[in-house]
C-alpha positions as CSV (number, residue, x, y, z in Angstrom):
1,D,-130.6,-185.6,41.7
2,I,-132.0,-183.7,38.6
3,E,-131.7,-180.3,40.2
4,D,-128.0,-180.9,41.0
5,L,-127.5,-182.0,37.3
6,R,-129.2,-178.8,36.1
7,V,-127.0,-176.6,38.3
8,K,-123.8,-178.3,37.0
9,A,-125.0,-178.3,33.4
10,I,-125.6,-174.6,33.5
11,Q,-122.3,-174.0,35.3
12,Y,-120.3,-175.8,32.6
13,K,-122.5,-175.1,29.6
14,D,-119.6,-173.4,27.7
15,S,-117.6,-176.6,27.8
16,L,-120.2,-179.3,28.2
17,S,-119.6,-182.0,25.6
18,A,-121.9,-184.9,26.5
19,L,-124.1,-186.4,29.2
20,M,-124.0,-190.2,29.6
21,V,-127.1,-192.0,30.9
22,T,-128.1,-195.6,31.4
23,Y,-131.8,-196.4,30.9
24,P,-133.2,-198.1,32.8
25,S,-130.5,-197.3,35.4
26,T,-127.9,-199.8,36.5
27,H,-129.9,-199.8,39.8
28,G,-132.7,-201.6,38.0
29,V,-135.1,-198.7,37.9
30,F,-136.8,-196.7,35.1
31,E,-135.8,-193.1,35.8
32,E,-139.1,-191.2,35.6
33,G,-137.3,-188.0,34.7
34,I,-135.2,-189.4,31.9
35,K,-136.6,-187.0,29.2
36,E,-136.0,-184.0,31.5
37,I,-132.4,-185.3,32.1
38,C,-131.7,-185.5,28.4
39,S,-133.3,-182.1,27.8
40,I,-131.0,-180.5,30.4
41,G,-128.0,-181.8,28.5
42,H,-129.3,-180.5,25.2
43,E,-130.3,-177.1,26.6
44,N,-126.8,-176.5,27.8
45,G,-125.0,-177.4,24.5
46,G,-124.3,-181.1,25.1
47,Q,-125.2,-184.3,23.4
48,V,-126.6,-187.3,25.2
49,Y,-124.9,-190.7,25.1
50,M,-127.1,-193.6,26.3
51,D,-125.5,-196.8,27.5
52,G,-127.4,-199.5,25.8
53,A,-126.6,-202.2,28.4
54,N,-130.2,-202.4,29.5
55,M,-132.1,-202.5,26.2
56,N,-133.6,-205.8,27.4
57,A,-136.1,-203.5,29.2
58,Q,-136.7,-201.2,26.3
59,V,-137.0,-203.1,23.0
60,G,-140.5,-202.7,21.6
61,L,-141.8,-200.6,24.5
62,T,-139.6,-197.4,24.1
63,S,-136.4,-196.4,22.4
64,P,-133.3,-194.3,22.8
65,A,-134.8,-191.8,20.4
66,I,-138.0,-191.4,22.4
67,I,-136.1,-190.5,25.6
68,G,-133.9,-188.0,23.7
69,A,-130.6,-189.8,23.3
70,D,-128.2,-188.8,20.4
71,V,-125.9,-191.7,20.5
72,C,-126.0,-195.2,22.0
73,H,-124.4,-198.6,21.7
74,L,-126.2,-201.9,21.8
75,N,-124.9,-204.7,24.0
76,L,-125.7,-207.6,21.9
77,H,-125.2,-210.1,24.7
78,K,-128.4,-210.8,26.7
79,T,-130.7,-208.4,24.8
80,F,-129.8,-209.7,21.4
81,A,-128.7,-213.3,22.1
82,I,-124.9,-213.4,21.5
83,P,-122.7,-215.2,24.0
84,H,-121.3,-213.0,26.8
85,G,-117.7,-213.4,27.7
86,G,-115.5,-216.5,27.1
87,G,-112.7,-214.5,25.7
88,G,-114.1,-214.2,22.2
89,P,-114.7,-211.0,20.2
90,G,-117.5,-208.7,21.3
91,M,-119.8,-206.6,19.1
92,G,-121.5,-203.3,20.1
93,P,-123.2,-201.6,17.2
94,I,-123.3,-197.8,17.6
95,C,-126.5,-196.0,16.8
96,V,-126.7,-192.3,16.2
97,A,-129.4,-189.7,15.6
98,K,-129.7,-188.3,12.1
99,H,-127.8,-185.1,12.8
100,L,-124.7,-187.1,13.8
101,S,-124.7,-189.5,10.9
102,P,-122.3,-187.4,8.8
103,Y,-119.6,-188.0,11.4
104,L,-119.8,-191.8,11.6
105,P,-116.2,-193.2,11.4
106,S,-114.4,-194.2,8.3
107,H,-111.4,-196.5,7.9
108,T,-108.0,-196.3,6.4
109,L,-108.5,-199.4,4.3
110,L,-112.1,-198.9,3.2
111,P,-113.9,-195.6,2.9
112,M,-117.1,-195.8,4.9
113,G,-119.2,-193.8,7.4
114,G,-120.6,-190.3,6.8
115,N,-119.6,-187.6,4.5
116,K,-117.6,-185.8,7.3
117,P,-116.2,-189.0,9.0
118,I,-114.0,-189.1,12.1
119,S,-111.0,-191.5,11.9
120,A,-111.3,-195.3,12.5
121,I,-112.3,-196.5,16.0
122,S,-112.0,-200.3,15.1
123,A,-109.1,-202.3,13.7
124,A,-111.4,-203.9,11.2
125,P,-113.9,-201.8,9.2
126,W,-117.0,-203.4,10.6
127,G,-115.6,-204.9,13.8
128,S,-116.6,-208.6,14.1
129,P,-119.6,-208.6,11.8
130,S,-120.1,-212.4,11.8
131,I,-121.5,-212.1,15.3
132,L,-124.2,-209.8,14.0
133,L,-125.8,-212.8,12.2
134,I,-126.8,-214.2,15.6
135,S,-128.7,-211.1,16.6
136,Y,-130.1,-210.7,13.1
137,G,-131.5,-214.2,13.1
138,Y,-132.9,-213.6,16.7
139,I,-134.7,-210.5,15.6
140,K,-136.0,-212.0,12.3
141,M,-137.3,-215.1,13.9
142,L,-139.1,-213.3,16.8
143,G,-140.4,-210.4,14.8
144,R,-141.8,-207.1,16.2
145,E,-144.3,-208.9,18.5
146,G,-141.7,-211.5,19.7
147,V,-139.0,-209.0,20.6
148,T,-141.6,-206.8,22.4
149,N,-142.8,-209.9,24.4
150,S,-139.2,-210.7,25.3
151,T,-138.9,-207.3,26.9
152,K,-142.2,-207.8,28.8
153,Y,-141.2,-211.2,30.0
154,A,-137.7,-210.0,31.1
155,I,-139.4,-207.3,33.2
156,L,-142.1,-209.7,34.5
157,N,-139.5,-212.3,35.5
158,A,-137.4,-209.7,37.4
159,N,-140.5,-208.5,39.3
160,Y,-141.5,-212.1,40.1
161,I,-138.1,-212.7,41.7
162,K,-138.3,-209.4,43.5
163,S,-141.7,-210.3,44.9
164,R,-140.5,-213.7,46.1
165,L,-137.3,-212.4,47.7
166,Q,-138.1,-209.0,49.0
167,N,-139.3,-210.3,52.4
168,H,-136.1,-212.3,52.8
169,Y,-133.4,-209.8,51.6
170,K,-133.3,-206.0,51.5
171,L,-134.1,-204.6,48.1
172,L,-131.8,-201.7,47.5
173,Y,-133.7,-199.8,44.9
174,G,-137.2,-199.8,43.5
175,G,-139.5,-197.5,41.5
176,T,-142.1,-195.2,42.9
177,K,-144.7,-198.1,42.5
178,G,-142.4,-200.6,44.2
179,R,-141.5,-202.3,40.9
180,V,-138.1,-202.8,39.2
181,A,-137.1,-202.9,35.6
182,H,-135.4,-206.1,34.2
183,E,-132.9,-206.4,37.1
184,M,-132.7,-205.7,40.8
185,I,-130.1,-205.3,43.5
186,F,-130.3,-207.0,46.9
187,D,-128.2,-205.7,49.8
188,F,-126.1,-208.2,51.8
189,R,-124.0,-205.8,53.7
190,E,-126.0,-206.2,56.9
191,F,-124.6,-209.8,57.2
192,K,-121.0,-208.6,57.5
193,K,-121.4,-208.1,61.3
194,I,-121.9,-211.9,61.6
195,G,-118.9,-212.7,59.4
196,I,-120.9,-213.5,56.2
197,E,-119.7,-211.7,53.0
198,V,-121.5,-211.5,49.7
199,E,-118.8,-213.7,48.3
200,D,-119.8,-216.4,50.8
201,I,-123.3,-216.4,49.4
202,A,-122.0,-216.5,45.8
203,K,-119.8,-219.5,46.6
204,R,-122.7,-221.2,48.4
205,L,-124.9,-220.8,45.3
206,M,-122.6,-223.2,43.6
207,D,-123.6,-226.0,46.0
208,Y,-127.1,-225.4,44.8
209,G,-126.1,-225.6,41.2
210,F,-126.1,-221.9,40.4
211,H,-123.4,-219.6,39.1
212,A,-123.8,-216.4,41.1
213,P,-125.3,-213.3,39.5
214,T,-123.2,-210.1,39.4
215,I,-121.8,-209.4,42.9
216,S,-120.6,-206.0,44.3
217,F,-121.6,-204.1,41.2
218,P,-122.7,-201.4,41.0
219,V,-122.8,-201.3,44.8
220,A,-120.2,-203.2,46.9
221,G,-121.7,-206.0,49.1
222,T,-124.7,-206.5,46.9
223,I,-126.0,-209.0,44.3
224,M,-127.6,-207.8,41.0
225,I,-130.0,-210.3,39.7
226,E,-131.0,-210.1,36.0
227,P,-133.0,-213.2,34.9
228,T,-133.8,-212.5,31.2
229,E,-136.9,-213.4,29.4
230,S,-136.1,-217.0,28.6
231,E,-136.1,-218.5,32.0
232,D,-139.3,-220.5,32.8
233,K,-141.2,-220.3,36.1
234,A,-139.8,-223.6,37.3
235,E,-136.2,-222.3,37.0
236,L,-137.1,-218.9,38.6
237,D,-138.7,-220.8,41.5
238,R,-135.6,-223.1,41.8
239,F,-133.4,-220.0,42.1
240,C,-135.8,-218.2,44.6
241,D,-136.1,-221.4,46.7
242,T,-132.3,-221.5,46.8
243,M,-131.9,-217.9,47.9
244,I,-134.6,-218.4,50.6
245,S,-132.8,-221.5,51.8
246,I,-129.5,-219.6,51.9
247,R,-131.2,-216.9,54.0
248,E,-132.2,-219.6,56.5
249,E,-128.6,-220.7,56.6
250,I,-127.6,-217.1,57.4
251,R,-130.2,-216.9,60.1
252,E,-128.6,-220.0,61.8
253,V,-125.4,-217.9,62.1
254,E,-127.4,-214.9,63.3
255,E,-129.1,-216.9,66.0
256,G,-125.9,-218.7,67.1
257,K,-127.0,-222.1,65.9
258,A,-124.1,-222.2,63.5
259,D,-120.5,-221.1,64.1
260,S,-119.7,-217.8,62.4
261,K,-116.3,-219.2,61.2
262,N,-117.3,-222.8,60.5
263,N,-120.6,-223.0,58.5
264,V,-122.0,-224.0,55.1
265,L,-121.5,-220.5,53.8
266,V,-117.9,-219.7,54.6
267,N,-116.8,-223.2,53.7
268,A,-118.6,-223.3,50.3
269,P,-118.4,-224.7,47.8
270,H,-118.3,-228.3,48.8
271,T,-116.7,-230.7,46.3
272,S,-117.5,-234.4,45.9
273,L,-114.0,-235.2,47.1
274,K,-114.6,-233.2,50.3
275,V,-118.0,-234.6,51.0
276,T,-116.8,-238.3,50.5
277,S,-113.6,-237.8,52.5
278,D,-113.1,-240.0,55.6
279,E,-112.2,-236.8,57.4
280,W,-115.0,-234.3,58.1
281,N,-114.2,-231.4,60.4
282,F,-117.3,-229.3,59.9
283,D,-120.0,-228.6,62.4
284,Y,-122.8,-229.6,60.0
285,S,-123.7,-232.8,58.1
286,R,-122.5,-233.8,54.7
287,Q,-126.1,-233.9,53.7
288,K,-126.5,-230.2,54.6
289,A,-123.3,-229.3,52.7
290,A,-124.1,-231.1,49.5
291,F,-127.9,-231.6,49.3
292,P,-129.6,-228.7,51.1
293,L,-132.7,-229.0,49.0
294,P,-134.5,-232.2,47.9
295,H,-134.2,-231.7,44.1
296,L,-130.4,-231.7,44.4
297,K,-130.4,-235.5,45.1
298,N,-131.6,-236.1,41.5
299,N,-129.8,-233.3,39.7
300,K,-126.6,-232.3,41.4
301,F,-123.8,-230.2,40.0
302,W,-120.4,-230.8,41.7
303,T,-117.9,-228.0,41.6
304,P,-114.5,-229.4,40.5
305,V,-112.6,-227.4,43.1
306,S,-113.3,-225.9,46.5
307,R,-112.9,-222.2,47.2
308,I,-110.1,-220.3,45.6
309,D,-108.6,-217.0,46.6
310,N,-110.0,-214.7,43.9
311,T,-108.0,-211.6,44.9
312,F,-104.7,-213.5,44.9
313,G,-105.5,-214.9,41.4
314,D,-106.3,-211.4,40.1
315,R,-103.1,-210.0,41.4
316,N,-100.8,-212.8,40.5
317,I,-101.1,-213.7,36.8
318,M,-99.6,-217.1,35.9
319,C,-99.3,-217.7,32.2
320,S,-100.2,-221.3,31.1
321,C,-98.9,-220.8,27.5
322,P,-95.8,-222.7,26.2
323,P,-92.5,-220.8,26.6
324,I,-91.6,-218.3,23.8
325,E,-88.8,-220.7,22.6
326,D,-91.5,-223.2,21.4
327,Y,-92.7,-220.7,18.9
328,S,-89.3,-220.1,17.3
């Protein structure tokens, strides 16, 4: 709501420090008024901080400077090829407009930054710079044309998935022309009334050989799908076929053909131990549980364990480290 932003920016202009924006938005849409949004911040004495999480839809086509951002960070994972997660160090380079460069941070061990630097924001002067070599190599090998094509393919792949799935699931957000940026959000909240949660769909994806995309962020009860530029059409189709197949499994519950408390979704994932057990207390076949699509017979990923209680695990931390005495 740009007008609401304008009213609040004017109201707090004497104390307005900064406006933070994500472009494209986390909803997977290019905000058509992004330049106006940034101008409102500037006109009322603020700076604009752009979240660089979605640069995968910008590189080579636009830039933070073009839309009017003063500061942004770059998430090197996904857009610039470093691994995401796994417990290792991250790296998020900070980019600033020229007028802010004098204030770039220094460090107690090594003078650096601008001529009016703020104090250190990282334990090491340059963070974890070895990770930057991955992104540097990625950019050098692809070149200007290659990184621009990567952006185009990321957007194209996302819209291909959107086009295949939009008649099966509710697309939560779209642009004025019905397109999305490099990601999209599908809404699964309508299935709660039949006992199917978004987590059930995420667990069922494992039976098809997929790790679930982001669930319940930024909207609870949804799945955010972000395919990247590197997936080929065969893999995109494999994912879409899986999601369509899962929709038919949900429909069986909707139509009363499958029990709402004993079906392939709420019991997923199905391990090899479970499928080969002498005891089978489910209202569907082992074939349906483990091999719902033909290609899985030739290329099947088996989950090592069945469903765990995610919430219990998050709230009850159990250390697997040796006791402190072993380190003495």
